[in-house]
N, C-alpha and C positions, 0 to 999 in steps of 0.2 A: 450682159455682153462685156461690160468693163471688168466684171469679176472674173469671167472666164479668161479674158486676155491677161489679166494680172496673174492668174494662176498659171497660165501657159508660160509666161515670161519669168516666173519666179526662179531664183537660183536653186538648183537641185540640192536637196538636203545631203549634207556630208556626214559620213560615218565618223565618230570620234576616233582619234588616233589610237587611243588605248584599246578600243574594240578591234580596230584593224589589226593591231599587233597580236592580240590574244587569239583572234580567229586564224590569222596567218600561221601562228606558232602551232596551233592544234592541227591544222592541215599539214604542215611540215612534219609534225610528229607522226601522224598516221601514214603519210605517204612513204617516208623514209623508214619508219618502223617495220612495216610489212616487208619491204625490200630487204632489210637487214637480217631477216630470219632465214635467208636462202641456204646458208650453210647447215642449218638444222635438218633440212630435208635431203641433204646429199646422200647419207647412208640409207635411210628408209626407201627412197625412190629408186636409187641405183640397184639396191638389193631386190626390190619388188619386181622391177622390169628388166633386170640384167643389163642395164646400160653401163658402158665403160665410164671411167672417171673423166676421160677426155670428152666424150659425148656430152656428159652433164656440164662440164666446164665450158664447152663451146657454146651450148645453149645460153648460158648466162653471159658469156662473152658477147654473143649476138645482142642480148638484152642491153648490155652496157653500150655497145656501139650504136644501136638504134636510139637509145636514150640520148646519147650525145648528138647524133645526127638531127634528131627532131628538136633538140633544145633551142637552137637559134631560131627555128621556125616558130616554136611555141612562144619564145620570148618576143619575137617580132609581132606575132598575132596578138599577144597580150598587150603590147605597147599600143597597138592600133585599135583593137576591138574589145579590150577589157579583160581584166584578170578573172572575173567570176565566170564568164563564158568559157574561157580557156580551161579553167580548173574543172568545170563540170564535164566537158568533153573528155578530158584526160582521165577523170575518175571512172567513167563508164568503161572506157577501153581497158584501163588497169584492172578493174574487177573482173572483166571478161577474160583477161589473160590468166588471172589466178584460178578462175573456175575451169578453164581449159586445161591448166596444169593438173588440177585436182581430178578431172574426170576423163582425160585423154588416154594416157597409157601407152602411146606409141612415140617413137622418136620424132615423127612429123608433128604431133600435137605438142610435144615438149618444145620444139623450136618455134612453133606458132604461138603457143601460150606463154611459156617462160621467156622466150626470145623476142618475138616480134611484138605481140600485144602488150605484154608487161613493159617492154622497153618503150613503146610509144606512150603508154599510159603514164608511166613514171615521169617521162620527159615532159609531157604536157601538164601533168599535175604535180610538178616537183617543187621543192623548196626554192629552186632558182627562180621560178615564176613568182613565188611569194616574195622573195627578196627584191625582185624588180619592182613589185608593187610597193614595198617598203621604201625603196630608193626614190620613188616619185612622191611618196607621202611625207617623208621625214626630212627635216632640215639638214643641210649639208654637214654641219658640225656634229650631228648625232648619228649619221649613217653607219659609221664603222661599228658603233656599239649595238645598234639595232640589227645590223647584219649578224653580229655575234649572237644576239638573242635568237634570231631565226635559226641559226646553225645549232645553237644549244638545244632548241626545241626538237630538231631532227635527231640529235643525240639522245634526247629523252625518249624518243620513240624507240630507239635501239635498246635502251635500258629497260623499257617497259615490255616491248614485244618479244625480246629474245627469251627471257625465262617463261613468259606466258606461252609462247609458241612451243617450247619444249614440254611444258605441262599439258598443253592441248594434244600434242602428239602422243605423250605417254597415256593420257586419259581417254582420248577419243579416236586416236589414229591420225595418221598424217593427212588423209583425205578430208576428214571433218575439220581438221585444223585449218586447212586451206579454204574450205567453205566459210568458216567463221571469219577469216581474214578478209575474204571477198565482200562479205556483208558489212564488215566494219568500215571498209573503204568508202562505202556509199555515204557515210556521215560527212564526207568532205563537201558534198553537194550543197546542203543547207548552209554550212559554214562559209562557203565561197561568197555567199550573198554579202557578207560583211566587208569584203574587199572591194565592193563597188564604191562609188562616191569619189572622193578626191583622189584616190589612187588611180582613177581612170580619167580624171578631167584636169589634172594639173598640167599646165603648159610649161615649156622650157624656152628660154630665149636664145638658145644656140642656133647654129646653122641648120636649115631644113634641107637635108640631102636625100636623094634617091638611094635605094637599097645598095646597088652595086657601087656607087660612089662612096657610100659610107664604108663598105667593106674594103674597097681599094685603099682609101685613105687610112683606115685603121691599121691595115697590115703594112703600111709604109712606116708606121711608127715603131721604132726599134724596141722601145721598152715594152710595148704590147706584145710583140713577137716573142721576146724573151719570157714574158709572163705566161703566155700561152704554151710555150715549149716546156716550161718548168711544171705546169699544172698536169701535164701528161704523167709525171712521176707520182703525183698524189693519187691519181686514179689507179695506177698500177698497184700501189701499196694497199689501198683500201679494198679493192675488189678481190685481190688474192687472199687477204686475211679473212674477209667476210665469207667467202665461199668455201675456202679450203682449210682454214684453221681448225674448225671442229673435227674434221676427218683426220687432220694431222695429229691432233691431240689424242684421238682414239688410237692411232697407229703407235703413239708413244706410250700406250698403256693406260691412259686416263679414260674416264667414263664420258659419255655424251653430255651428261649434265655439266661437267666441268667446261666443255666447249660453250654451252649456252650461257653459263655464268661469266665466262671470259668475254663473250660478245656483249653481255649486259654491262659488265664493268667498263668496257671500252665506251659504251654509250653514256654511262653515268659520269665518268671522268671527263668525257668530251663536253659535257655541259659546262664544267669548270673551265676546260681548255678553250672552248669557243667564246665564252663570256670574257675570259682573260685576253684572248686574241683580239676580240672586238674593242676592248678597253685600250689595250696596248697599241693597236693599230691607229688609234686617234692621237697617240702621244709619241710614238717612236717611228723612225723610218720604216715603212711597210716592207720594203725590199729586204732589209736586214732581218726583220722579224721572220719573214718567210725563209730566208737562208738558214736561220737558226733552227727553225722547225724541222726542215729536211735533214739537217746535220744531226739533230737529236734523234730522229727516227733511225738513222744509220747506227748510232751508238747503242741504242736500247735493243735493236734487233741483233746486233753482234753479241751483246751480253747474253741475251736470251738463248742464242744458239750455242754459246760456249758453256753455259751452265747446264747441269742435269735438269731435264724436264720433270717438273713435279707440279702439284696443284698450286703451291705457293709461288713458285717462279712464274707459272702461267698467269696467276692473278696479278702479280706485281708487274709483269710485262703488259698485261691488258690495261691496268690502271695508268701506267705511264704512256702507253700507246694512245689511250683515250685522251689524255691531255693534248696530244699532238694530232689527233685523228682528223677532225674537220677544222682545226685551228687555222688551216691555210685559207679557208673560205672567206672570212671577214676581210682580211687584208687584200686578198685577190679581188673580191667584189668592189672594195673601196677604191683600189687602184684603177679598175676599169671605169668606175664612175668619175674619178679624178681626171683620167685621160680624156674622156669623151663626153661627160655630162650625163645627167639622168635620162635624157630623152632617148639615148641609144643603149642604155644599160642592159635592157632585156636581151636584145639581139647580140650585142658584142660580148657580154658575159656568157651568153649562150655559145658563142664560138670558142671562148676560152674553155668552157665546160665540155665542148666537143673533144678538145684535146685531152681533157681529163678522162673522158669516157673511152677514147681510143686506147689510152693507157690501161683503163679497166679491162678492155677487151683482151689485151695481151696478158695482163696479170692473171685473169681467170683462165684463159685458154692455155697459157704456158704452164700454169699449175697442174692442169689435167694431163697435158702432154708429158711433163716431167715425171708425174706419178706413174703413168702407164709405161714409160720407157725405163725408168730406173727404180720404181717401187718406193720413191720418196719425193719430197718437195725441196730438197737441198739446193738444187740449181736455181730455183726461183727465189728462194730466200736470199742467196748471195747476189743474184742479179739485181734484186730490189735494193740492196745496199749500195751497189756500184752506181746505179742511176740516181739514187738519193744524193750521193756526193756531187754528181753532175748537176742536179737541179739546184743544189745549194749554190754552186758556182754561177749558174745562169742568172740567178736573181740579183747578184751583187751589182751589176752595171745598170740596173733599172733606175730610172729617175722619176720622181713624183712631180709631174707637171702636166698641164693640159696640152694635148696635141694641138699644134698651131692651126690646123685646118678645122678644128672643133672649138676654136676660141669663141667665147660668148660675144654676141653682137648686141650692142645697145639698141633699143627700139628706135626706129626711124632712120637707122644707118643703112 
């Protein structure tokens, strides 16, 4: 009897932090890696089924919007019910969406598979949920760098999956390539087990507020509103390049293989950029780091469009873009945690990410509209530069300090 009671009251065994980080990084790599190959399927699927570029772009715009809408819900669910359970649910939905894209063949199944189901699945099993788990498990002074590691792992997924995806398409056809990706995603389920433990049981001593009060007070905080608005632009840039750049390069006379390697290079160099951003975010003012990233994107895009498009200019553009690609994420996630504390990080980073995904919706959709109306993507390239300047300006007034309503309360007060 005594033995059973002792066993029942024993402290739950906690997963070592190193294992949590490795498992989380592998999950982020697979989740983002499969998503990053979307542009490789643009030409084969639109040619196979006669879909317009706008229809294809709108389906992925819906995906990004659904991804953003579900992210705060997924973050809040993970905060309350556990990261592992959240990731398992998302993985099953994600894989189902990829399968429907592979075997559907109609515009309806395109929007249901690539749009709704994949959007839900990616949002629920995304690296943002993994980062929220890291935020609860990692000491405050190390969070920025660990967020950088998680972001770098996502980039590694793009580097690995983009060239493999093109080889699978070339060797087995686009349909079998999607089937292989769907099966690969299921490996997230056993890995999610390792994100149990202290990532799900660590308490915070901040204010315990209901959902709507949390949101109301968060959006009263000016620095958070500016951060959320600026993150819209990041999503616009990333989604447009991911979905439309391979087709843009073919239009410029390059082979589809160049497009796949361009995406891979973005992923490779983003490993460096994400780690550097995580390191620098712990040592420099995060708002100035973010402003510099957006301004640098404007400069490199302008140079890319001014110079003749070739394999080498494409690869140089991809490498520099990779350094800036998800470099916004570690400082953004760290600012959200600084503003509100780790208890609310999953949900409130989720709302920032919703803004990112609304930007992604417009980046993908307007890319398709621009191509169908003008036969090129020039309008969206230049629009991306204009709003990049705006985002850089929005980040400058941000202040790194805890929101007053979320101030830490000492026990007993």
